[in-house]
C-alpha angles and dihedrals in degrees: 000000000000116000090238095054091089095048114029139317088219126078110264116217132169136171113258127200111236122192106221092188105127116251093184130018127193122195133188111223089211090058106038095177092056131084144163114213133185118213132191088025094297100327089118146005136222124197134189133181136165110280111276143160089217119110112269111215110200128176115261101175103066097100139056089251094069120212094035111209112243122207113204136183141164137227122192090270107031148027114226134191135180136186131185123202095220099100135270118331092011092125099066125197090250092051091046092050090050091048091050091053090052096044099046111011113199093011113115124223105246104177149318126283120228101264121186096338093181091060094055 
């Protein structure tokens, strides 16, 4: 008997509220505009650095859903990235757009930084 026989043969998905308020923030004194922040007590991470064309190597093996998908974007001033440990496709386009509005109101997304190019 399959484990799903008693529940549903269809995939079950629902929207979940995630609190992106940082619970831990790490900063590099050499890069004062940058940070790495955990939210929901490690269920996700948020990164920021000064805007750059340099490769941005971010950890992908810190969750049970290895590799954790990272969504990244740039404003004129900063590169941003976010990952949620809720499985593939858990950070939807709508959620990402809402998060961007909260993180940098009035600042348009202008591109995507080069994140983990070796993993591509």
